[in-house]
FIDRENDO-837838 format. One record per residue (C-alpha): residue in one letter; x, y, z; residue number from 0. Coordinates in steps of 0.001 Angstrom, whole numbers, plus 524288, in hexadecimal, padded with zeros to 5 digits. Layout:
% residues N
{'A' {X Y Z} NUM} ...
***
This chain:
% residues 372
{'M' {80000 80000 80000} 0} {'T' {804A8 80DAD 7FCED} 1} {'D' {80561 819A9 80583} 2} {'G' {7FCF4 823B6 7FEB5} 3} {'Y' {7FEFC 81C31 7F1EF} 4} {'K' {80CC4 821DA 7F184} 5} {'Q' {815BF 817E9 7F7DC} 6} {'I' {814F4 80A62 7FDD3} 7} {'V' {81BC4 80DED 80A93} 8} {'H' {8137C 81241 8162F} 9} {'K' {817F4 81938 82274} 10} {'E' {80FBF 8101D 82AD3} 11} {'L' {80417 806FD 82AF7} 12} {'K' {7F85A 809D5 83390} 13} {'V' {7EE8F 7FED1 832BA} 14} {'S' {7E2EC 7F8F8 839ED} 15} {'A' {7D81C 7EF02 837BF} 16} {'T' {7CA88 7ED61 83D5A} 17} {'G' {7CD8A 7DFFD 842D6} 18} {'G' {7DBA2 7E2F0 8463D} 19} {'L' {7E880 7E00F 83F73} 20} {'I' {7F27D 7D52B 83EEF} 21} {'I' {80089 7DA03 83DE2} 22} {'E' {80A99 7CFD1 83A18} 23} {'K' {81915 7D247 83B81} 24} {'T' {823E7 7C84C 83A7C} 25} {'G' {820DD 7BE51 84504} 26} {'T' {8164E 7C66E 84BA8} 27} {'R' {807B7 7C8CA 84A54} 28} {'E' {80047 7D3E3 850AC} 29} {'E' {7F1D8 7D72E 850DD} 30} {'T' {7EAF9 7E417 8532C} 31} {'A' {7DDB9 7E747 858DE} 32} {'E' {7D1EA 7EAB6 85098} 33} {'N' {7D3D7 7F7B4 84968} 34} {'E' {7E110 7F9C0 84FF6} 35} {'K' {7E9EF 801DF 84755} 36} {'I' {7F85A 7FEBA 84674} 37} {'T' {8038B 80677 84094} 38} {'I' {80F41 7FFF4 83A37} 39} {'T' {81B74 8074A 835CF} 40} {'K' {8282C 802E2 82F9F} 41} {'E' {82E5F 80296 83D32} 42} {'D' {825A0 7F75C 841C0} 43} {'V' {82E2D 7EC4D 846D3} 44} {'G' {825DC 7E2AF 83F3A} 45} {'F' {82CF1 7E6C5 832D7} 46} {'Q' {83A06 7E209 837EF} 47} {'N' {83774 7D448 8331D} 48} {'G' {82EFC 7D6FE 8273D} 49} {'K' {82180 7DC09 823FE} 50} {'I' {815B5 7DE8A 82CA6} 51} {'R' {80886 7D8DA 828BA} 52} {'V' {7FB7F 7DEC8 82CDD} 53} {'T' {7EE1A 7D888 82AF8} 54} {'A' {7E06F 7DA92 83057} 55} {'K' {7DCB2 7D10C 83B06} 56} {'D' {7CF23 7CE53 835B0} 57} {'G' {7D352 7CD93 82784} 58} {'G' {7CD60 7DAE8 8252D} 59} {'E' {7D3A6 7E74C 82033} 60} {'M' {7DE15 7EFDC 82648} 61} {'V' {7DCA0 7FE9D 826A2} 62} {'V' {7E95B 805C2 823CB} 63} {'S' {7E81B 81340 829D7} 64} {'S' {7F5C3 81781 825A0} 65} {'I' {7F13B 8176C 8176C} 66} {'R' {7E734 82059 8110D} 67} {'R' {7DFDA 81CC2 804D6} 68} {'G' {7D456 82267 7FD71} 69} {'Y' {7CA99 81D36 80758} 70} {'G' {7D2A6 81FB0 8139C} 71} {'N' {7DABB 815A7 81AFB} 72} {'P' {7DAAA 8095C 8129B} 73} {'S' {7D7D8 7FBA0 81752} 74} {'Y' {7DEFB 7EFA2 81261} 75} {'A' {7DB99 7E141 811CC} 76} {'G' {7E5B0 7D679 8122E} 77} {'I' {7F36C 7D843 81769} 78} {'L' {7FC1D 7E410 819B9} 79} {'D' {80A86 7E09A 818D0} 80} {'L' {813B2 7EB3F 81DAB} 81} {'Y' {821E1 7ED2E 819C7} 82} {'A' {82B1F 7F6F9 81FFE} 83} {'T' {833E5 7FF94 817A9} 84} {'S' {83D37 80A94 81B0F} 85} {'E' {83267 8145F 817BF} 86} {'G' {826BC 80DCA 81E2E} 87} {'I' {81D79 80269 81BEE} 88} {'V' {818E3 7FBB6 80F83} 89} {'I' {80B13 7F646 810E7} 90} {'I' {80710 7EAC8 80862} 91} {'N' {7F8D1 7E679 807C2} 92} {'E' {7F71E 7D83C 803F7} 93} {'L' {7E95B 7D3D4 80088} 94} {'P' {7E1C5 7CB98 7F69E} 95} {'V' {7E0B5 7D14D 7E8F2} 96} {'E' {7D1DA 7D1ED 7E94F} 97} {'S' {7D235 7D97E 7F623} 98} {'Y' {7DC3E 7E2B9 7F056} 99} {'L' {7D36F 7E530 7E4A2} 100} {'C' {7C810 7E900 7ED5E} 101} {'K' {7CFD3 7F51F 7F11B} 102} {'V' {7D639 7F772 7E3EC} 103} {'V' {7C9A3 7F841 7DC0F} 104} {'P' {7C346 8034A 7E408} 105} {'S' {7D055 80A72 7E46A} 106} {'E' {7D18F 809E4 7D59B} 107} {'M' {7C345 80B6E 7D180} 108} {'P' {7B80D 81215 7D8D8} 109} {'A' {7AEEC 80810 7DEF6} 110} {'S' {7A39A 81000 7D96C} 111} {'Y' {7A727 80BB6 7CB9E} 112} {'Q' {79F00 801BC 7C45B} 113} {'K' {79FF1 7F3C0 7C934} 114} {'E' {7A521 7EE72 7BC50} 115} {'A' {7AFAB 7F8E6 7BBF8} 116} {'L' {7B3B6 7F52C 7C9C2} 117} {'K' {7B477 7E6F5 7C5A6} 118} {'A' {7BD0B 7EA99 7BA15} 119} {'Q' {7C5AD 7F24C 7C35F} 120} {'A' {7C660 7E6B2 7CCA2} 121} {'V' {7CB3D 7DDC5 7C1C6} 122} {'C' {7D530 7E7F7 7BD6E} 123} {'A' {7DA0E 7E9CE 7CB4D} 124} {'R' {7DB20 7DB19 7CD39} 125} {'N' {7E2DB 7D9BB 7C0A8} 126} {'Y' {7EC07 7E486 7C4BD} 127} {'A' {7EE14 7DE43 7D209} 128} {'E' {7F062 7D0C1 7CC4A} 129} {'R' {7FAB8 7D616 7C321} 130} {'Q' {80179 7DD68 7CE20} 131} {'M' {801B4 7D114 7D662} 132} {'E' {80ABF 7CADA 7CC76} 133} {'D' {8160C 7D236 7D2A9} 134} {'Y' {8191E 7DA75 7DEAA} 135} {'A' {819B9 7E920 7DCE1} 136} {'Y' {82052 7E993 7EA3F} 137} {'P' {82793 7DC9C 7EB7F} 138} {'E' {82E1D 7E07B 7F836} 139} {'Y' {8208F 7E126 7FE67} 140} {'Q' {819F9 7D6C0 7F5F3} 141} {'A' {81009 7E0BA 7F12E} 142} {'H' {80A3A 7E0B3 7E38B} 143} {'V' {80507 7EEAD 7E2F0} 144} {'N' {80317 7FAF9 7EAD9} 145} {'D' {7F5D5 80148 7ECF8} 146} {'S' {7F79C 80D4D 7E456} 147} {'T' {7F563 810A9 7D608} 148} {'D' {802BE 80A9F 7D383} 149} {'Y' {7FAB3 7FE1A 7D2CA} 150} {'Q' {7EC56 7FE48 7D6CD} 151} {'V' {7E6C5 80731 7E13A} 152} {'Y' {7E343 7FEB7 7ECEC} 153} {'N' {7DB11 8028B 7F8AF} 154} {'N' {7D9EF 81113 7F5F0} 155} {'S' {7CB33 80F2B 7F65D} 156} {'A' {7C3CD 806E2 80018} 157} {'Q' {7BE95 7F9CD 7FBBD} 158} {'Q' {7B164 7FB9E 7F502} 159} {'D' {7A676 7F1B8 7F353} 160} {'A' {7A50D 7F41F 7E4B1} 161} {'S' {7B3A4 7F293 7E23F} 162} {'T' {7B497 7E688 7EACE} 163} {'E' {7A90F 7E076 7E3AA} 164} {'A' {7AFE3 7E303 7D6B2} 165} {'V' {7BC1C 7DC26 7DB9E} 166} {'R' {7B468 7D08B 7E0BB} 167} {'E' {7AC10 7CEFE 7D483} 168} {'T' {7B859 7CE43 7CC2F} 169} {'A' {7C03A 7C666 7D615} 170} {'G' {7CC3D 7C060 7CFEF} 171} {'E' {7C956 7C590 7C258} 172} {'V' {7D4B7 7CAC4 7BA5F} 173} {'L' {7D6E9 7CF30 7AC72} 174} {'K' {7DFEF 7C6F3 7A410} 175} {'Y' {7E5C6 7C94A 796B5} 176} {'K' {7EB4E 7BD9E 78F6F} 177} {'G' {7EAB9 7B5E4 79C0E} 178} {'N' {7F1EF 7BFBE 7A480} 179} {'I' {7ECF4 7C8AD 7AF45} 180} {'V' {7EE7E 7D67B 7AA2F} 181} {'T' {7F155 7E39D 7B05A} 182} {'T' {7E4A4 7EB3C 7AFA0} 183} {'Y' {7E85F 7F988 7AF33} 184} {'Y' {7DD7D 80319 7B21F} 185} {'Y' {7DB94 811B1 7B3F1} 186} {'S' {7D0F4 81BC4 7B671} 187} {'T' {7CB2A 820FD 7A9C5} 188} {'S' {7CD49 81F19 79B38} 189} {'C' {7CC7B 82950 7908C} 190} {'G' {7C44C 81FDD 788A8} 191} {'K' {7CFDC 81777 784C1} 192} {'T' {7D9F1 80F53 78BDE} 193} {'T' {7E817 80D3D 78814} 194} {'T' {7F23A 8026A 7884F} 195} {'M' {7FF23 7FFB5 78F0E} 196} {'K' {8059B 8083B 784CA} 197} {'A' {801CB 81394 78D94} 198} {'W' {80BE3 80E8F 79743} 199} {'G' {81615 80B9D 78CFD} 200} {'T' {8134A 7FD01 78C79} 201} {'S' {81127 7F68A 77F62} 202} {'E' {804B9 7EEF7 77D13} 203} {'N' {80786 7E067 77DE9} 204} {'E' {800FA 7D349 78030} 205} {'S' {80059 7D503 78EE5} 206} {'N' {7F9DC 7E271 78F01} 207} {'G' {7F0FA 7E0CC 7832E} 208} {'Y' {7E4F9 7E20D 78BEC} 209} {'L' {7E887 7F055 78E71} 210} {'Q' {7E35C 7F5B9 781BB} 211} {'S' {7DE9A 80334 77E22} 212} {'V' {7CFC1 80284 77E79} 213} {'E' {7C4CC 80C3F 77CDB} 214} {'V' {7BD21 80D6C 7897C} 215} {'K' {7AFD9 80F52 7835D} 216} {'D' {7A339 80952 77E91} 217} {'K' {79953 80D5A 7743E} 218} {'N' {7960E 81972 77C54} 219} {'G' {7A3FD 81E65 77C88} 220} {'D' {7AED3 81E91 7869B} 221} {'Y' {7AA89 81906 793AE} 222} {'E' {7B167 823C3 79B51} 223} {'K' {7ADAD 82F53 792CD} 224} {'S' {7A600 835FE 79DB4} 225} {'L' {7B03B 83469 7A864} 226} {'P' {7B863 84001 7AD2C} 227} {'W' {7C5D1 83A86 7A9B9} 228} {'Y' {7C1B5 835AC 79C43} 229} {'R' {7C693 842AB 79716} 230} {'W' {7CECA 84D10 79DD1} 231} {'K' {7D782 8588A 79A96} 232} {'A' {7E26C 8601E 7A101} 233} {'D' {7E826 86D6C 79DD5} 234} {'I' {7F658 86E04 7A22C} 235} {'D' {7FDB4 87AD5 7A24E} 236} {'Q' {80A8E 87AB4 79AEE} 237} {'D' {8129E 87E04 7A705} 238} {'I' {80BD9 873B1 7AF45} 239} {'L' {80DE1 8694E 7A4D9} 240} {'S' {81C3B 86D06 7A3BF} 241} {'T' {81DF1 86B81 7B268} 242} {'L' {816AC 85E88 7B2F1} 243} {'L' {81E84 8588D 7A7E1} 244} {'A' {82B5A 85CDE 7ADF8} 245} {'E' {82767 856D1 7BB00} 246} {'N' {82158 84A57 7B5BE} 247} {'V' {82AE3 846EE 7AAE8} 248} {'K' {836E5 84C58 7B1DE} 249} {'K' {83B34 85445 7A620} 250} {'N' {839F3 862EF 7A48D} 251} {'I' {83665 8667B 7969D} 252} {'G' {83307 8746E 79A35} 253} {'T' {825F8 87A66 796A4} 254} {'V' {81DCE 87099 78F22} 255} {'Q' {81AA6 87545 78172} 256} {'S' {8139A 86941 77C59} 257} {'L' {80DE3 85C80 78157} 258} {'E' {808BA 851D5 7788E} 259} {'V' {804F0 84391 7788F} 260} {'T' {80E9B 83DA0 76EFB} 261} {'K' {80A3C 82F7F 76F8E} 262} {'T' {7FD4B 828FE 772E3} 263} {'G' {7F9C1 81AE3 77550} 264} {'P' {7EDC7 8121D 7754E} 265} {'G' {7E17B 81944 7796D} 266} {'G' {7E810 82660 7775A} 267} {'V' {7F098 82611 78389} 268} {'A' {7FC85 82EEB 78345} 269} {'L' {808EB 826DD 78247} 270} {'Q' {8123F 83248 780C3} 271} {'I' {81233 840E7 782E7} 272} {'K' {81C38 84B2A 77F47} 273} {'A' {81E08 85853 785D3} 274} {'V' {826BE 862D3 77FFA} 275} {'G' {82BAB 86E11 78844} 276} {'D' {8349B 879A1 78604} 277} {'K' {83FE4 871EC 78C0D} 278} {'G' {83DB2 86470 7865A} 279} {'S' {833BA 859A5 7849C} 280} {'I' {82F36 84D19 78B13} 281} {'T' {82837 840E8 7868B} 282} {'V' {82063 8387B 78FF6} 283} {'D' {81BC7 82AAD 78CE3} 284} {'T' {81154 82198 7928D} 285} {'E' {80453 8246A 79907} 286} {'N' {80879 82573 7A734} 287} {'K' {81479 82DD2 7A4B2} 288} {'I' {80C9C 836F6 79C17} 289} {'R' {80222 838A8 7A670} 290} {'K' {80C81 83AFC 7B0C0} 291} {'A' {813B6 844D6 7A846} 292} {'L' {8075F 84CFD 7A6E1} 293} {'G' {802B2 84B14 7B4CE} 294} {'G' {804B7 8537F 7C0CA} 295} {'N' {7FE79 85F1A 7C77A} 296} {'G' {7FAF3 86BE1 7C11A} 297} {'Y' {7EF54 869F7 7B835} 298} {'E' {7E134 86578 7B823} 299} {'I' {7DAB0 85A80 7B0B9} 300} {'K' {7CCD2 85CE9 7AC42} 301} {'K' {7C47A 850CC 7AA94} 302} {'Q' {7B9AB 85030 7A07D} 303} {'D' {7AF17 8522B 7AAC2} 304} {'G' {7B52B 85F3B 7AE5D} 305} {'T' {7BB26 85AEF 7BB36} 306} {'V' {7C95B 85E54 7BD8F} 307} {'A' {7D46D 8563A 7C34A} 308} {'Q' {7E1D3 85AFA 7C726} 309} {'S' {7ED2C 85543 7BFA9} 310} {'G' {7F442 84A13 7C63E} 311} {'T' {8006C 841D4 7C520} 312} {'L' {7FBD6 83C26 7B830} 313} {'L' {7F400 84185 7ACDE} 314} {'P' {7E69B 83ABB 7AD4D} 315} {'S' {7E9E4 83260 7A17E} 316} {'A' {7F2C0 831AE 795A6} 317} {'F' {7E75C 83260 78C2D} 318} {'F' {7E8A4 840B4 78872} 319} {'K' {7EBEE 84AEB 77E44} 320} {'V' {7F2E7 857F9 77FEA} 321} {'K' {7F015 86553 77A2B} 322} {'K' {7F6FA 87227 77CFB} 323} {'A' {7EFFA 87F2E 77E2F} 324} {'G' {7F93A 88A47 78173} 325} {'N' {8005B 886A5 78DF3} 326} {'I' {7F698 87BF4 79161} 327} {'F' {7F7FC 86D99 78E0E} 328} {'K' {7EA81 8677B 78CE5} 329} {'I' {7EA14 858FF 78FCA} 330} {'I' {7DD88 8524C 78BA1} 331} {'G' {7DC62 8447A 790A1} 332} {'G' {7D3A5 8394C 7947E} 333} {'G' {7D309 82EC4 79EC7} 334} {'Y' {7D9A7 82CF8 7ABDC} 335} {'G' {7E45A 822F8 7ADC0} 336} {'H' {7EDAC 81B33 7A541} 337} {'G' {7E373 815D8 79BF0} 338} {'I' {7E807 807AE 79BCB} 339} {'G' {7DE1E 7FD17 79EFC} 340} {'M' {7D15C 7FFBC 7A610} 341} {'S' {7CB7D 80D15 7A815} 342} {'Q' {7C4A4 80C4C 7B536} 343} {'N' {7BAC6 816B3 7B1A6} 344} {'G' {7B902 81057 7A47A} 345} {'A' {7B5F4 80396 7AB6B} 346} {'N' {7ABEE 80A6D 7B3EF} 347} {'E' {7A55A 810EC 7A856} 348} {'M' {7A4F6 803E9 7A129} 349} {'A' {79E9D 7FD89 7ACF3} 350} {'K' {79433 8081A 7ACF0} 351} {'T' {7903E 803BC 79F43} 352} {'G' {78EA3 7F5B2 7A3D8} 353} {'K' {79BF4 7F00F 7A092} 354} {'N' {7A0B0 7E594 7A9F8} 355} {'Y' {7AE6B 7E483 7AF4B} 356} {'Q' {7B244 7DA2E 7A567} 357} {'E' {7AE78 7E342 79A39} 358} {'I' {7B588 7EE9A 7A09E} 359} {'L' {7C209 7E6C7 7A20A} 360} {'Q' {7C12D 7E1FE 793FF} 361} {'M' {7C005 7F00F 78F64} 362} {'F' {7CC71 7F474 7961F} 363} {'Y' {7D45C 7E7D3 79578} 364} {'P' {7D091 7E196 78867} 365} {'G' {7D4AA 7D398 7865B} 366} {'T' {7D4F2 7D029 794D4} 367} {'T' {7CCE9 7C5CE 79BC2} 368} {'I' {7C7B2 7C5A4 7A9AC} 369} {'E' {7CBF2 7B98B 7B108} 370} {'K' {7CC73 7B493 7BEF6} 371} 
***
């Protein structure tokens, strides 16, 4: 688990459980009273001979009051294994995959979304977890993932009945392509089209052939055409853009004179941009690097419904065009996220028209099969 989704090391662990805790250290076992809160730091003598393990006495969940998440102090099922480092404590939560998914799905997709969209999300999240379990991301702690957007967001939202039902109704189901469990990338909103792995600089091949560029629409047009992030625009002042590029790309080209998309890929995603300044020029390749190069504070993004968002670390998507008007660079774009795989809002809009989760998954991952 991360500390504020920034690092895996925590200053301390404060934890309690309704029925009390069991604390296991090398050769010893301690129990606490009901609702008794304990604090463990890196100085605890229990770390001298290895890790410390904490579980709930009644098999219930443990409330970690030293961590804050979107719904307050999070609760965890399963086991908490603690490792001491020179900076603090690393906390590893071990639990069954299906239990993990019950807190991933509501953290990645609002529980208010359509049931079939939630079921599609549950299958995607299970696929992602199964692929990550093939290797340890943190071998020194025997952990496969962390709980941030580096992998899948876990336990930022409380467990919800609708999300849990979606997990249970698809229990054990995964998507396979040519007999193999696939990585099911997903993101918030499409611009009406998805893209392929070319956006990340990876050639299309036999293993990623299910990640095709598809049109997210039916006979009535694009499914997401009425959603705020379907279309957006940003006006960036010349001086602000010059500063952002210098900071993000680590090269000062002076005052930017021109900015253009020089290469596009499947679905219209920008694969390369070029900026020319009065002191030089820069070229940036691939979706994520392009979005990062143009991200940062200093400008507003106007969504198609008229609402305004402040610019962030990344440009909303790499599906955009650029025009210049005087000292203003006008970026006109669509969608929110990387554009590879399933659009979560697209899935929800499809479900509203009566599509089931199997049809949704076939739309975004053509050629795959659902298997247990």
